C-alpha positions as CSV (number, residue, x, y, z in Angstrom):
1,M,-125.8,50.1,27.2
2,V,-124.2,52.7,24.9
3,T,-124.7,53.0,21.1
4,A,-121.8,53.9,18.9
5,Y,-121.8,54.2,15.1
6,R,-119.3,53.7,12.2
7,G,-119.7,54.4,8.5
8,H,-118.2,52.3,5.8
9,G,-118.2,53.3,2.2
10,S,-118.3,49.6,1.2
11,T,-120.1,46.7,2.8
12,D,-116.9,44.7,2.2
13,F,-115.1,46.7,4.9
14,K,-114.6,45.0,8.3
15,L,-114.5,46.3,11.8
16,K,-110.8,45.9,12.0
17,P,-108.2,48.5,13.0
18,S,-105.8,49.7,10.3
19,I,-102.8,48.2,12.0
20,F,-104.2,44.7,11.5
21,R,-105.1,45.0,7.8
22,K,-101.7,44.2,6.5
23,S,-99.1,41.8,7.9
24,G,-96.3,44.4,7.3
25,T,-97.9,47.0,9.6
26,K,-99.1,44.5,12.2
27,E,-95.6,43.0,12.6
28,N,-93.9,46.4,12.7
29,E,-96.4,48.3,14.9
30,H,-93.8,49.1,17.6
31,I,-91.5,50.5,14.9
32,L,-94.1,52.7,13.2
33,L,-94.9,54.3,16.5
34,R,-91.3,55.1,17.4
35,E,-90.5,56.3,13.9
36,L,-93.2,58.9,13.9
37,I,-92.4,60.2,17.3
38,A,-88.7,60.3,16.4
39,A,-89.4,62.3,13.3
40,H,-91.9,64.8,15.0
41,P,-91.2,64.8,18.8
42,E,-92.6,68.2,19.2
43,D,-96.1,67.0,18.2
44,F,-96.1,64.4,20.9
45,H,-94.5,66.5,23.6
46,G,-97.7,66.9,25.6
47,D,-98.8,63.2,25.4
48,T,-98.5,61.4,28.7
49,S,-99.9,58.0,27.8
50,A,-99.7,55.4,25.0
51,L,-103.4,56.0,24.3
52,E,-102.8,59.7,23.6
53,M,-99.9,58.9,21.3
54,L,-102.1,56.4,19.4
55,V,-104.9,59.0,19.1
56,R,-102.4,61.5,17.6
57,M,-101.1,58.8,15.2
58,Q,-104.6,58.1,14.2
59,H,-105.1,61.8,13.5
60,Y,-102.2,61.7,11.1
61,S,-103.4,58.5,9.4
62,L,-100.7,56.2,10.7
63,P,-102.1,52.7,11.2
64,T,-103.0,52.0,14.9
65,R,-104.9,49.5,17.0
66,L,-107.7,52.0,17.5
67,L,-110.9,52.0,15.5
68,D,-112.8,55.3,15.1
69,V,-116.5,55.4,16.0
70,T,-118.9,58.2,16.7
71,F,-121.9,58.8,19.0
72,N,-123.6,60.8,16.2
73,P,-125.4,58.6,13.6
74,L,-125.3,61.4,11.0
75,V,-121.5,61.5,11.1
76,A,-121.4,57.7,10.5
77,L,-123.9,58.2,7.6
78,Y,-121.5,60.8,6.1
79,F,-118.7,58.2,6.0
80,A,-121.0,55.5,4.8
81,C,-121.6,57.7,1.7
82,E,-118.0,57.8,0.7
83,S,-117.5,56.7,-2.9
84,V,-115.9,53.3,-3.1
85,K,-115.5,51.6,-6.5
86,K,-114.7,48.0,-7.2
87,R,-114.0,45.9,-10.3
88,V,-116.4,43.0,-10.7
89,P,-116.5,40.2,-13.2
90,I,-119.1,40.3,-16.0
91,K,-120.0,38.5,-19.2
92,K,-120.2,40.6,-22.3
93,N,-121.0,39.1,-25.7
94,G,-120.2,35.7,-24.3
95,R,-116.8,36.8,-23.1
96,R,-115.6,37.3,-19.5
97,S,-114.7,40.8,-18.6
98,T,-114.8,43.2,-15.7
99,K,-116.4,46.6,-15.0
100,T,-116.2,49.2,-12.3
101,V,-119.2,49.6,-10.0
102,D,-120.0,51.8,-7.1
103,M,-120.2,49.9,-3.8
104,N,-123.1,50.0,-1.4
105,G,-122.1,51.4,2.0
106,H,-123.4,50.8,5.4
107,V,-123.8,52.3,8.8
108,V,-122.6,49.9,11.5
109,V,-124.6,50.2,14.8
110,L,-122.6,49.0,17.8
111,T,-124.5,48.4,21.0
112,V,-121.9,48.2,23.8
113,H,-122.5,46.7,27.2
114,Q,-121.2,48.8,30.1
115,R,-118.5,46.3,31.0
116,R,-116.9,47.0,27.6
117,I,-116.7,50.8,28.2
118,R,-113.8,52.6,29.7
119,Y,-112.4,56.2,30.0
120,F,-109.1,57.4,28.8
121,D,-107.4,56.9,32.2
122,S,-108.4,53.2,32.6
123,D,-105.8,50.7,33.6
124,T,-107.2,48.2,31.1
125,V,-106.9,50.7,28.4
126,S,-103.3,51.3,29.3
127,C,-102.6,47.6,29.0
128,L,-104.3,47.5,25.5
129,A,-102.6,50.7,24.2
130,N,-99.2,49.7,25.4
131,L,-99.3,46.5,23.4
132,A,-98.5,48.9,20.5
133,R,-95.0,49.4,22.0
134,L,-94.3,45.7,22.4
135,S,-92.3,43.9,19.7
136,W,-94.0,41.4,17.4
137,T,-91.9,38.6,18.8
138,Y,-93.1,39.3,22.3
139,K,-96.8,39.7,21.2
140,Q,-96.6,36.2,19.6
141,E,-95.3,34.8,22.9
142,L,-98.2,36.2,25.0
143,D,-100.3,33.3,26.2
144,T,-103.5,34.4,27.8
145,D,-104.5,30.8,28.7
146,L,-101.8,30.7,31.4
147,E,-102.7,31.0,35.1
148,L,-102.3,34.6,36.5
149,T,-99.0,34.1,38.3
150,E,-97.3,32.2,35.4
151,F,-98.6,34.7,32.9
152,N,-97.2,37.7,34.9
153,D,-93.9,35.9,35.3
154,S,-93.4,35.6,31.6
155,T,-90.9,37.9,29.8
156,P,-93.4,39.5,27.4
157,V,-95.7,40.5,30.2
158,K,-92.8,41.9,32.3
159,R,-91.8,44.0,29.2
160,L,-95.4,45.2,28.8
161,L,-95.5,46.1,32.5
162,H,-92.4,48.2,32.1
163,F,-94.1,50.3,29.4
164,I,-97.3,50.7,31.5
165,R,-95.4,51.8,34.6
166,Q,-93.7,54.5,32.6
167,E,-97.0,56.3,32.4
168,K,-98.5,55.0,35.6
169,N,-96.0,54.7,38.4
170,G,-98.4,53.1,40.8
171,F,-99.6,50.4,38.5
172,L,-99.5,47.1,40.3
173,P,-97.2,44.5,38.7
174,E,-100.1,42.3,37.6
175,I,-102.1,42.0,34.4
176,E,-105.3,39.9,34.1
177,P,-104.7,37.7,31.0
178,S,-108.2,38.1,29.8
179,D,-107.8,41.9,29.6
180,L,-105.4,41.5,26.7
181,D,-108.0,39.6,24.7
182,C,-110.8,42.1,25.1
183,I,-111.9,45.1,22.9
184,M,-112.9,48.2,24.8
185,L,-114.9,51.3,23.8
186,V,-112.8,54.2,25.0
187,K,-114.2,57.6,25.8
188,P,-111.2,59.9,25.1
189,K,-110.3,63.4,26.3
190,Q,-112.3,66.0,24.3
191,N,-109.1,67.9,23.6
192,N,-108.9,67.3,19.9
193,K,-110.8,69.4,17.4
194,R,-111.6,66.4,15.2
195,I,-112.8,64.3,18.1
196,L,-115.1,67.1,19.1
197,A,-116.3,67.8,15.6
198,Q,-117.1,64.1,15.0
199,A,-118.4,63.3,18.5
200,G,-115.7,60.7,18.4
201,A,-114.6,57.8,20.5
202,F,-112.4,54.7,19.8
203,F,-112.5,51.0,20.2
204,A,-109.1,49.9,21.6
205,F,-108.1,46.4,20.5
206,G,-105.9,43.9,22.4
207,L,-104.9,40.6,20.8
208,D,-108.2,40.2,19.0
209,D,-108.1,42.0,15.7
210,E,-111.8,42.3,14.6
211,I,-115.3,42.9,16.0
212,V,-117.5,40.1,14.7
213,N,-121.2,40.0,15.7
214,G,-121.8,37.1,18.1
215,S,-118.1,36.6,18.9
216,S,-117.2,39.9,20.6
217,D,-118.7,39.6,24.1
218,G,-120.6,42.6,25.1
219,I,-120.7,44.2,21.6
220,K,-123.8,43.8,19.4
221,V,-123.4,44.6,15.7
222,E,-126.1,45.7,13.3
223,H,-125.9,47.1,9.7
224,I,-127.9,49.6,7.8
225,E,-127.1,49.4,4.1
226,I,-126.8,52.5,2.0
227,D,-127.5,52.1,-1.7
228,A,-124.7,53.5,-3.8
229,D,-127.2,55.3,-6.1
230,Y,-128.3,57.4,-3.2
231,K,-125.0,58.3,-1.7
232,E,-124.6,61.7,-3.5
233,R,-128.1,62.8,-2.6
234,I,-127.7,61.9,1.0
235,L,-124.4,63.8,1.2
236,G,-126.3,66.8,-0.2
237,E,-128.9,66.5,2.5
238,L,-126.3,66.1,5.2
239,D,-124.6,69.2,3.9
240,K,-127.8,71.2,4.6
241,L,-127.6,69.9,8.2
242,G,-124.0,71.1,8.6
243,V,-122.5,67.6,8.3
244,N,-119.8,68.0,5.7
245,E,-116.0,67.9,5.1
246,K,-115.5,71.4,6.5
247,T,-117.3,70.7,9.8
248,L,-116.1,67.2,10.4
249,F,-112.4,67.9,9.6
250,P,-111.7,71.3,11.2
251,E,-108.2,71.6,9.8
252,I,-107.7,74.5,7.4
253,E,-106.7,72.4,4.4
254,R,-109.9,70.3,4.6
255,A,-112.0,73.5,4.8
256,A,-110.1,74.9,1.8
257,R,-110.8,71.7,-0.1
258,Y,-114.5,71.8,0.8
259,I,-114.8,75.5,-0.3
260,T,-113.1,74.8,-3.5
261,G,-115.3,71.9,-4.3
262,T,-118.6,73.6,-3.5
263,L,-118.1,77.1,-4.9
264,S,-117.8,77.4,-8.7
265,E,-115.7,80.3,-10.1
266,G,-118.9,82.1,-11.1
267,N,-120.4,81.8,-7.6
268,A,-117.2,83.0,-6.0
269,V,-117.1,86.1,-8.2
270,S,-120.8,86.9,-7.5
271,E,-120.1,86.7,-3.8
272,L,-117.3,89.1,-4.0
273,I,-119.4,91.6,-6.1
């Protein structure tokens, strides 16, 4: 068993990758991927697999079928303390109205069975990641209830195999149907500053679009709720432990934003003196 964590600023948030949250992105996944690579080919020059491309897309906030998690519970707690506001209905002086409230967050604890864990070079992960390159029409035609031979003789699977074999020449022309229904915890290469800083990993999703406790085989889900009133105080305590925007997002613009937010003009002057 391996334990991973994810922080949500609102208890309303689900364990669903960003690509599946809107029909527009879900149905145009293959186009989003190609558009970004076409616009910035130099950034993807060293990527040799669909997984590596998806990780980079995730880094640039493009919707993907990956879900970020961390092996460090304090990192998850930081994200759980993100300020999220929501309009809720109220009655005021006998009239219906709404008001803005701060939402409670939660740390999601995911206990993952060994059979649901793979490394970056896994064949199963290649199958899941390359689904991103398959058109929406072909994805809809995938029928994982078919027998193995019939499944692999179908046109969508042949197209998927074509993509997989572009990154793995020796991949056998056979995909186990159940592999496309699964969700895998992927241990990626530690060659990305943000992944290193956040002790990061990913869940790679196939045709299932959400982790739901009790329905995702081999993945147990628990929640630790964070009261909205304590979020700011917890962030202050995490900052003392070195868990903050500057350390978790090592890009220079995030460090600049952190420094700007934490140093008042008076403090900055006193430091220089």
